[in-house]
All heavy atoms as TSV, in Angstrom:
chain	resi	resn	atom	element	x	y	z
A	1	MET	N	N	21.361	-68.629	3.883
A	1	MET	CA	C	21.322	-67.715	5.071
A	1	MET	C	C	22.755	-67.190	5.311
A	1	MET	O	O	23.729	-67.920	5.288
A	1	MET	CB	C	20.769	-68.553	6.258
A	1	MET	CG	C	20.631	-67.641	7.472
A	1	MET	SD	S	19.894	-68.657	8.766
A	1	MET	CE	C	19.293	-67.392	9.773
A	2	ARG	N	N	22.841	-65.888	5.592
A	2	ARG	CA	C	24.107	-65.308	5.787
A	2	ARG	C	C	24.458	-65.332	7.268
A	2	ARG	O	O	23.705	-65.124	8.107
A	2	ARG	CB	C	24.048	-63.874	5.360
A	2	ARG	CG	C	25.349	-63.123	5.371
A	2	ARG	CD	C	25.170	-61.709	4.771
A	2	ARG	NE	N	26.414	-60.972	5.004
A	2	ARG	CZ	C	26.558	-59.709	4.727
A	2	ARG	NH1	N	25.573	-58.997	4.405
A	2	ARG	NH2	N	27.731	-59.175	4.944
A	3	ALA	N	N	25.742	-65.677	7.540
A	3	ALA	CA	C	26.257	-65.716	8.864
A	3	ALA	C	C	26.403	-64.359	9.448
A	3	ALA	O	O	26.828	-63.374	8.821
A	3	ALA	CB	C	27.526	-66.499	8.979
A	4	LYS	N	N	26.057	-64.206	10.782
A	4	LYS	CA	C	26.173	-62.929	11.443
A	4	LYS	C	C	27.661	-62.755	11.789
A	4	LYS	O	O	28.346	-63.561	12.254
A	4	LYS	CB	C	25.400	-62.964	12.754
A	4	LYS	CG	C	25.284	-61.615	13.388
A	4	LYS	CD	C	24.343	-61.638	14.597
A	4	LYS	CE	C	24.359	-60.341	15.347
A	4	LYS	NZ	N	23.572	-60.334	16.560
A	5	SER	N	N	28.161	-61.531	11.427
A	5	SER	CA	C	29.600	-61.213	11.727
A	5	SER	C	C	29.803	-60.955	13.231
A	5	SER	O	O	28.996	-60.434	13.893
A	5	SER	CB	C	30.060	-60.024	10.960
A	5	SER	OG	O	29.348	-58.860	11.306
A	6	GLN	N	N	30.946	-61.426	13.769
A	6	GLN	CA	C	31.285	-61.267	15.185
A	6	GLN	C	C	32.541	-60.380	15.266
A	6	GLN	O	O	33.500	-60.690	14.558
A	6	GLN	CB	C	31.549	-62.642	15.788
A	6	GLN	CG	C	30.361	-63.522	15.680
A	6	GLN	CD	C	29.495	-63.505	16.974
A	6	GLN	OE1	O	30.080	-63.234	17.989
A	6	GLN	NE2	N	28.271	-63.836	16.834
A	7	TRP	N	N	32.482	-59.386	16.077
A	7	TRP	CA	C	33.628	-58.483	16.285
A	7	TRP	C	C	34.473	-59.121	17.407
A	7	TRP	O	O	33.986	-59.349	18.484
A	7	TRP	CB	C	33.222	-57.072	16.718
A	7	TRP	CG	C	32.780	-56.291	15.581
A	7	TRP	CD1	C	31.468	-56.070	15.166
A	7	TRP	CD2	C	33.587	-55.564	14.633
A	7	TRP	NE1	N	31.384	-55.286	14.062
A	7	TRP	CE2	C	32.688	-54.964	13.697
A	7	TRP	CE3	C	34.889	-55.360	14.475
A	7	TRP	CZ2	C	33.128	-54.211	12.650
A	7	TRP	CZ3	C	35.374	-54.629	13.434
A	7	TRP	CH2	C	34.501	-54.061	12.514
A	8	THR	N	N	35.744	-59.322	17.100
A	8	THR	CA	C	36.674	-59.889	18.089
A	8	THR	C	C	37.542	-58.735	18.594
A	8	THR	O	O	37.640	-57.722	17.919
A	8	THR	CB	C	37.564	-60.961	17.431
A	8	THR	OG1	O	38.322	-60.372	16.405
A	8	THR	CG2	C	36.760	-62.127	16.909
A	9	PRO	N	N	38.068	-58.874	19.739
A	9	PRO	CA	C	38.946	-57.787	20.230
A	9	PRO	C	C	40.142	-57.481	19.315
A	9	PRO	O	O	40.526	-56.347	19.085
A	9	PRO	CB	C	39.446	-58.327	21.631
A	9	PRO	CG	C	38.366	-59.259	22.029
A	9	PRO	CD	C	37.924	-59.898	20.810
A	10	GLY	N	N	40.714	-58.521	18.704
A	10	GLY	CA	C	41.782	-58.337	17.766
A	10	GLY	C	C	41.305	-57.568	16.550
A	10	GLY	O	O	42.027	-56.664	16.009
A	11	GLY	N	N	40.142	-57.869	16.036
A	11	GLY	CA	C	39.544	-57.198	14.894
A	11	GLY	C	C	39.306	-55.728	15.189
A	11	GLY	O	O	39.539	-54.833	14.381
A	12	ILE	N	N	38.806	-55.448	16.418
A	12	ILE	CA	C	38.530	-54.055	16.789
A	12	ILE	C	C	39.894	-53.268	16.872
A	12	ILE	O	O	39.974	-52.132	16.387
A	12	ILE	CB	C	37.800	-54.021	18.134
A	12	ILE	CG1	C	36.398	-54.593	17.947
A	12	ILE	CG2	C	37.712	-52.613	18.683
A	12	ILE	CD1	C	35.605	-54.773	19.187
A	13	VAL	N	N	40.931	-53.896	17.444
A	13	VAL	CA	C	42.211	-53.183	17.539
A	13	VAL	C	C	42.788	-52.904	16.178
A	13	VAL	O	O	43.243	-51.811	15.880
A	13	VAL	CB	C	43.214	-54.040	18.369
A	13	VAL	CG1	C	44.581	-53.490	18.292
A	13	VAL	CG2	C	42.768	-54.073	19.852
A	14	LEU	N	N	42.659	-53.890	15.261
A	14	LEU	CA	C	43.165	-53.663	13.864
A	14	LEU	C	C	42.425	-52.494	13.203
A	14	LEU	O	O	42.961	-51.709	12.505
A	14	LEU	CB	C	43.026	-54.956	13.041
A	14	LEU	CG	C	44.034	-56.029	13.412
A	14	LEU	CD1	C	43.774	-57.274	12.624
A	14	LEU	CD2	C	45.449	-55.582	13.187
A	15	TRP	N	N	41.109	-52.416	13.335
A	15	TRP	CA	C	40.355	-51.354	12.764
A	15	TRP	C	C	40.751	-50.023	13.360
A	15	TRP	O	O	40.835	-49.040	12.635
A	15	TRP	CB	C	38.824	-51.583	12.960
A	15	TRP	CG	C	38.235	-52.437	11.853
A	15	TRP	CD1	C	37.876	-53.726	12.006
A	15	TRP	CD2	C	37.975	-51.991	10.492
A	15	TRP	NE1	N	37.384	-54.132	10.753
A	15	TRP	CE2	C	37.479	-53.084	9.853
A	15	TRP	CE3	C	38.142	-50.825	9.862
A	15	TRP	CZ2	C	37.041	-53.073	8.509
A	15	TRP	CZ3	C	37.755	-50.763	8.514
A	15	TRP	CH2	C	37.245	-51.825	7.826
A	16	LEU	N	N	40.980	-49.892	14.634
A	16	LEU	CA	C	41.364	-48.703	15.307
A	16	LEU	C	C	42.677	-48.299	14.773
A	16	LEU	O	O	42.951	-47.078	14.525
A	16	LEU	CB	C	41.419	-48.851	16.812
A	16	LEU	CG	C	40.058	-48.943	17.549
A	16	LEU	CD1	C	40.213	-49.253	18.976
A	16	LEU	CD2	C	39.259	-47.615	17.325
A	17	ILE	N	N	43.675	-49.201	14.693
A	17	ILE	CA	C	45.050	-48.862	14.135
A	17	ILE	C	C	44.894	-48.344	12.698
A	17	ILE	O	O	45.553	-47.380	12.382
A	17	ILE	CB	C	45.978	-50.056	14.241
A	17	ILE	CG1	C	46.238	-50.374	15.722
A	17	ILE	CG2	C	47.246	-49.832	13.470
A	17	ILE	CD1	C	46.999	-51.685	15.950
A	18	ALA	N	N	44.131	-48.980	11.887
A	18	ALA	CA	C	43.906	-48.589	10.552
A	18	ALA	C	C	43.303	-47.208	10.466
A	18	ALA	O	O	43.668	-46.341	9.657
A	18	ALA	CB	C	43.023	-49.600	9.780
A	19	ALA	N	N	42.324	-46.886	11.334
A	19	ALA	CA	C	41.665	-45.562	11.312
A	19	ALA	C	C	42.653	-44.484	11.804
A	19	ALA	O	O	42.701	-43.440	11.205
A	19	ALA	CB	C	40.516	-45.599	12.279
A	20	ILE	N	N	43.452	-44.779	12.705
A	20	ILE	CA	C	44.477	-43.786	13.217
A	20	ILE	C	C	45.497	-43.551	12.105
A	20	ILE	O	O	45.902	-42.389	11.848
A	20	ILE	CB	C	45.120	-44.285	14.542
A	20	ILE	CG1	C	44.100	-44.253	15.671
A	20	ILE	CG2	C	46.330	-43.414	14.884
A	20	ILE	CD1	C	44.517	-44.875	16.942
A	21	LEU	N	N	46.026	-44.597	11.494
A	21	LEU	CA	C	46.946	-44.421	10.429
A	21	LEU	C	C	46.367	-43.625	9.240
A	21	LEU	O	O	47.037	-42.719	8.674
A	21	LEU	CB	C	47.484	-45.749	9.939
A	21	LEU	CG	C	48.412	-46.483	10.851
A	21	LEU	CD1	C	48.767	-47.878	10.322
A	21	LEU	CD2	C	49.678	-45.690	11.045
A	22	ALA	N	N	45.130	-43.930	8.934
A	22	ALA	CA	C	44.486	-43.179	7.789
A	22	ALA	C	C	44.363	-41.689	8.155
A	22	ALA	O	O	44.627	-40.829	7.271
A	22	ALA	CB	C	43.158	-43.796	7.454
A	23	THR	N	N	44.025	-41.451	9.428
A	23	THR	CA	C	43.877	-40.052	9.858
A	23	THR	C	C	45.235	-39.295	9.795
A	23	THR	O	O	45.300	-38.148	9.288
A	23	THR	CB	C	43.349	-40.012	11.253
A	23	THR	OG1	O	42.094	-40.679	11.278
A	23	THR	CG2	C	43.152	-38.568	11.717
A	24	LEU	N	N	46.263	-39.970	10.227
A	24	LEU	CA	C	47.614	-39.329	10.170
A	24	LEU	C	C	48.041	-39.110	8.741
A	24	LEU	O	O	48.614	-38.051	8.421
A	24	LEU	CB	C	48.606	-40.255	10.877
A	24	LEU	CG	C	48.422	-40.344	12.378
A	24	LEU	CD1	C	49.411	-41.356	12.980
A	24	LEU	CD2	C	48.562	-39.001	13.077
A	25	VAL	N	N	47.777	-40.042	7.850
A	25	VAL	CA	C	48.147	-39.846	6.429
A	25	VAL	C	C	47.414	-38.690	5.850
A	25	VAL	O	O	48.015	-37.846	5.126
A	25	VAL	CB	C	47.900	-41.191	5.655
A	25	VAL	CG1	C	47.988	-40.919	4.165
A	25	VAL	CG2	C	48.873	-42.278	6.073
A	26	VAL	N	N	46.114	-38.561	6.151
A	26	VAL	CA	C	45.376	-37.458	5.552
A	26	VAL	C	C	45.800	-36.103	6.183
A	26	VAL	O	O	46.010	-35.134	5.512
A	26	VAL	CB	C	43.899	-37.651	5.828
A	26	VAL	CG1	C	43.031	-36.461	5.476
A	26	VAL	CG2	C	43.359	-38.845	4.976
A	27	CYS	N	N	45.982	-36.101	7.483
A	27	CYS	CA	C	46.272	-34.730	8.157
A	27	CYS	C	C	47.702	-34.328	7.861
A	27	CYS	O	O	47.968	-33.143	7.733
A	27	CYS	CB	C	46.083	-34.859	9.676
A	27	CYS	SG	S	44.364	-35.081	10.097
A	28	PHE	N	N	48.698	-35.235	7.849
A	28	PHE	CA	C	50.081	-34.856	7.732
A	28	PHE	C	C	50.632	-35.320	6.361
A	28	PHE	O	O	51.860	-35.486	6.255
A	28	PHE	CB	C	50.866	-35.507	8.898
A	28	PHE	CG	C	50.466	-35.016	10.237
A	28	PHE	CD1	C	49.812	-35.855	11.074
A	28	PHE	CD2	C	50.697	-33.717	10.612
A	28	PHE	CE1	C	49.468	-35.424	12.355
A	28	PHE	CE2	C	50.327	-33.276	11.853
A	28	PHE	CZ	C	49.699	-34.148	12.737
A	29	GLY	N	N	49.820	-35.493	5.369
A	29	GLY	CA	C	50.257	-35.946	4.066
A	29	GLY	C	C	50.907	-34.804	3.361
A	29	GLY	O	O	51.438	-33.861	3.931
A	30	ALA	N	N	50.975	-34.979	2.086
A	30	ALA	CA	C	51.733	-33.915	1.173
A	30	ALA	C	C	51.016	-32.587	1.358
A	30	ALA	O	O	49.828	-32.420	1.438
A	30	ALA	CB	C	51.666	-34.415	-0.232
A	31	GLU	N	N	51.965	-31.590	1.418
A	31	GLU	CA	C	51.447	-30.158	1.493
A	31	GLU	C	C	50.850	-29.789	0.174
A	31	GLU	O	O	51.265	-30.268	-0.906
A	31	GLU	CB	C	52.599	-29.197	1.819
A	31	GLU	CG	C	53.197	-29.456	3.269
A	31	GLU	CD	C	52.242	-29.050	4.325
A	31	GLU	OE1	O	51.523	-27.991	4.081
A	31	GLU	OE2	O	52.215	-29.615	5.361
A	32	PRO	N	N	49.876	-28.876	0.161
A	32	PRO	CA	C	49.291	-28.431	-1.074
A	32	PRO	C	C	50.349	-27.719	-1.929
A	32	PRO	O	O	51.237	-27.025	-1.398
A	32	PRO	CB	C	48.166	-27.537	-0.783
A	32	PRO	CG	C	48.367	-27.264	0.720
A	32	PRO	CD	C	49.217	-28.323	1.269
A	33	ASP	N	N	50.224	-27.778	-3.272
A	33	ASP	CA	C	51.266	-27.086	-4.171
A	33	ASP	C	C	51.221	-25.591	-3.998
A	33	ASP	O	O	52.192	-24.961	-3.913
A	33	ASP	CB	C	50.934	-27.479	-5.567
A	33	ASP	CG	C	51.251	-28.973	-5.827
A	33	ASP	OD1	O	52.032	-29.534	-5.067
A	33	ASP	OD2	O	50.696	-29.527	-6.785
A	34	SER	N	N	50.064	-25.048	-3.916
A	34	SER	CA	C	49.953	-23.542	-3.870
A	34	SER	C	C	49.406	-23.193	-2.472
A	34	SER	O	O	48.257	-23.649	-2.082
A	34	SER	CB	C	49.124	-22.961	-4.951
A	34	SER	OG	O	47.745	-23.476	-4.862
A	35	VAL	N	N	50.129	-22.383	-1.726
A	35	VAL	CA	C	49.601	-21.923	-0.435
A	35	VAL	C	C	49.404	-20.441	-0.560
A	35	VAL	O	O	50.250	-19.723	-0.908
A	35	VAL	CB	C	50.728	-22.195	0.666
A	35	VAL	CG1	C	50.250	-21.604	1.965
A	35	VAL	CG2	C	50.982	-23.678	0.709
A	36	GLU	N	N	48.159	-20.034	-0.313
A	36	GLU	CA	C	47.787	-18.618	-0.396
A	36	GLU	C	C	48.376	-17.943	0.779
A	36	GLU	O	O	48.345	-18.366	1.939
A	36	GLU	CB	C	46.293	-18.445	-0.395
A	36	GLU	CG	C	45.601	-19.064	-1.618
A	36	GLU	CD	C	44.157	-18.852	-1.642
A	36	GLU	OE1	O	43.648	-17.979	-0.902
A	36	GLU	OE2	O	43.412	-19.595	-2.265
A	37	PRO	N	N	48.925	-16.696	0.572
A	37	PRO	CA	C	49.504	-15.900	1.699
A	37	PRO	C	C	48.413	-15.446	2.630
A	37	PRO	O	O	47.263	-15.278	2.215
A	37	PRO	CB	C	50.165	-14.739	1.018
A	37	PRO	CG	C	49.481	-14.671	-0.306
A	37	PRO	CD	C	49.082	-15.971	-0.694
A	38	ALA	N	N	48.682	-15.410	3.879
A	38	ALA	CA	C	47.738	-14.955	4.890
A	38	ALA	C	C	47.394	-13.450	4.627
A	38	ALA	O	O	48.299	-12.644	4.325
A	38	ALA	CB	C	48.268	-15.113	6.310
A	39	PRO	N	N	46.140	-13.083	4.815
A	39	PRO	CA	C	45.824	-11.682	4.644
A	39	PRO	C	C	46.423	-10.842	5.676
A	39	PRO	O	O	46.628	-11.238	6.810
A	39	PRO	CB	C	44.286	-11.630	4.736
A	39	PRO	CG	C	43.940	-12.902	5.443
A	39	PRO	CD	C	45.000	-13.885	5.135
A	40	ASP	N	N	46.814	-9.604	5.288
A	40	ASP	CA	C	47.376	-8.607	6.263
A	40	ASP	C	C	46.309	-8.100	7.140
A	40	ASP	O	O	45.474	-7.333	6.730
A	40	ASP	CB	C	48.084	-7.535	5.429
A	40	ASP	CG	C	48.879	-6.561	6.337
A	40	ASP	OD1	O	48.955	-6.944	7.555
A	40	ASP	OD2	O	49.294	-5.510	5.862
A	41	ARG	N	N	46.353	-8.449	8.390
A	41	ARG	CA	C	45.290	-8.022	9.309
A	41	ARG	C	C	45.505	-6.614	9.861
A	41	ARG	O	O	44.717	-6.048	10.547
A	41	ARG	CB	C	45.268	-8.976	10.485
A	41	ARG	CG	C	45.061	-10.483	10.046
A	41	ARG	CD	C	43.728	-10.917	10.380
A	41	ARG	NE	N	43.570	-12.365	10.064
A	41	ARG	CZ	C	42.695	-12.820	9.233
A	41	ARG	NH1	N	41.855	-12.031	8.667
A	41	ARG	NH2	N	42.577	-14.104	9.013
A	42	GLY	N	N	46.624	-5.969	9.576
A	42	GLY	CA	C	46.969	-4.653	10.121
A	42	GLY	C	C	46.263	-3.541	9.365
A	42	GLY	O	O	45.980	-2.489	9.899
A	43	ARG	N	N	46.005	-3.764	8.044
A	43	ARG	CA	C	45.348	-2.728	7.220
A	43	ARG	C	C	43.875	-2.953	7.144
A	43	ARG	O	O	43.395	-4.070	6.980
A	43	ARG	CB	C	45.983	-2.756	5.808
A	43	ARG	CG	C	47.437	-2.422	5.828
A	43	ARG	CD	C	47.866	-2.352	4.364
A	43	ARG	NE	N	47.405	-3.510	3.608
A	43	ARG	CZ	C	47.558	-3.718	2.369
A	43	ARG	NH1	N	48.225	-2.813	1.653
A	43	ARG	NH2	N	47.184	-4.800	1.663
A	44	PRO	N	N	43.070	-1.888	7.124
A	44	PRO	CA	C	41.666	-2.038	6.882
A	44	PRO	C	C	41.420	-2.334	5.367
A	44	PRO	O	O	42.229	-1.937	4.559
A	44	PRO	CB	C	40.998	-0.698	7.246
A	44	PRO	CG	C	42.154	0.266	7.190
A	44	PRO	CD	C	43.417	-0.527	7.497
A	45	ILE	N	N	40.372	-2.984	5.079
A	45	ILE	CA	C	40.060	-3.352	3.668
A	45	ILE	C	C	39.324	-2.154	3.051
A	45	ILE	O	O	38.369	-1.636	3.647
A	45	ILE	CB	C	39.185	-4.589	3.580
A	45	ILE	CG1	C	39.984	-5.819	4.185
A	45	ILE	CG2	C	38.724	-4.886	2.207
A	45	ILE	CD1	C	39.101	-7.047	4.290
A	46	GLU	N	N	39.796	-1.702	1.924
A	46	GLU	CA	C	39.200	-0.564	1.237
A	46	GLU	C	C	38.292	-1.137	0.147
A	46	GLU	O	O	38.660	-1.995	-0.644
A	46	GLU	CB	C	40.285	0.376	0.651
A	46	GLU	CG	C	41.114	1.021	1.659
A	46	GLU	CD	C	42.120	1.945	1.078
A	46	GLU	OE1	O	42.012	2.287	-0.184
A	46	GLU	OE2	O	43.112	2.316	1.773
A	47	LEU	N	N	37.038	-0.560	0.056
A	47	LEU	CA	C	36.118	-1.052	-0.947
A	47	LEU	C	C	35.525	0.203	-1.602
A	47	LEU	O	O	35.056	1.125	-0.937
A	47	LEU	CB	C	34.991	-1.825	-0.263
A	47	LEU	CG	C	33.932	-2.408	-1.163
A	47	LEU	CD1	C	34.515	-3.407	-2.090
A	47	LEU	CD2	C	32.844	-3.075	-0.292
A	48	GLU	N	N	35.625	0.236	-2.913
A	48	GLU	CA	C	35.098	1.382	-3.675
A	48	GLU	C	C	33.861	0.948	-4.447
A	48	GLU	O	O	33.921	-0.092	-5.169
A	48	GLU	CB	C	36.134	1.932	-4.627
A	48	GLU	CG	C	35.784	3.171	-5.363
A	48	GLU	CD	C	36.949	3.664	-6.215
A	48	GLU	OE1	O	38.094	3.572	-5.706
A	48	GLU	OE2	O	36.673	4.189	-7.294
A	49	VAL	N	N	32.767	1.688	-4.291
A	49	VAL	CA	C	31.487	1.351	-4.967
A	49	VAL	C	C	31.071	2.551	-5.803
A	49	VAL	O	O	31.106	3.704	-5.399
A	49	VAL	CB	C	30.390	1.050	-3.914
A	49	VAL	CG1	C	29.083	0.808	-4.616
A	49	VAL	CG2	C	30.768	-0.095	-3.005
A	50	GLU	N	N	30.767	2.235	-7.081
A	50	GLU	CA	C	30.310	3.291	-7.992
A	50	GLU	C	C	28.899	2.955	-8.372
A	50	GLU	O	O	28.620	1.894	-8.815
A	50	GLU	CB	C	31.208	3.243	-9.246
A	50	GLU	CG	C	30.910	4.349	-10.184
A	50	GLU	CD	C	31.850	4.308	-11.406
A	50	GLU	OE1	O	32.962	3.865	-11.259
A	50	GLU	OE2	O	31.394	4.751	-12.525
A	51	VAL	N	N	28.054	3.985	-8.194
A	51	VAL	CA	C	26.638	3.859	-8.571
A	51	VAL	C	C	26.335	4.569	-9.879
A	51	VAL	O	O	26.652	5.714	-10.039
A	51	VAL	CB	C	25.658	4.374	-7.470
A	51	VAL	CG1	C	24.261	4.305	-7.789
A	51	VAL	CG2	C	26.016	3.830	-6.103
A	52	VAL	N	N	25.785	3.845	-10.796
A	52	VAL	CA	C	25.492	4.325	-12.113
A	52	VAL	C	C	23.943	4.384	-12.281
A	52	VAL	O	O	23.269	3.499	-12.091
A	52	VAL	CB	C	26.062	3.487	-13.235
A	52	VAL	CG1	C	25.668	4.053	-14.609
A	52	VAL	CG2	C	27.536	3.336	-13.054
A	53	GLU	N	N	23.446	5.628	-12.596
A	53	GLU	CA	C	21.976	5.791	-12.731
A	53	GLU	C	C	21.578	5.808	-14.200
A	53	GLU	O	O	22.236	6.237	-15.027
A	53	GLU	CB	C	21.508	7.057	-12.020
A	53	GLU	CG	C	21.629	6.949	-10.567
A	53	GLU	CD	C	21.019	8.191	-9.858
A	53	GLU	OE1	O	20.154	8.852	-10.417
A	53	GLU	OE2	O	21.498	8.487	-8.796
């Protein structure tokens, strides 16, 4: 028979600290190698369509 796990206040605090640290590592980790430039919002986008019959 398997023993039922019990959450202690210390265990909960450790899990919360681990979750916060993991979140910070993921969010503020290494920057991506290639960063795409932001699109120029001042110019309208031109689209040319050619219909072939």
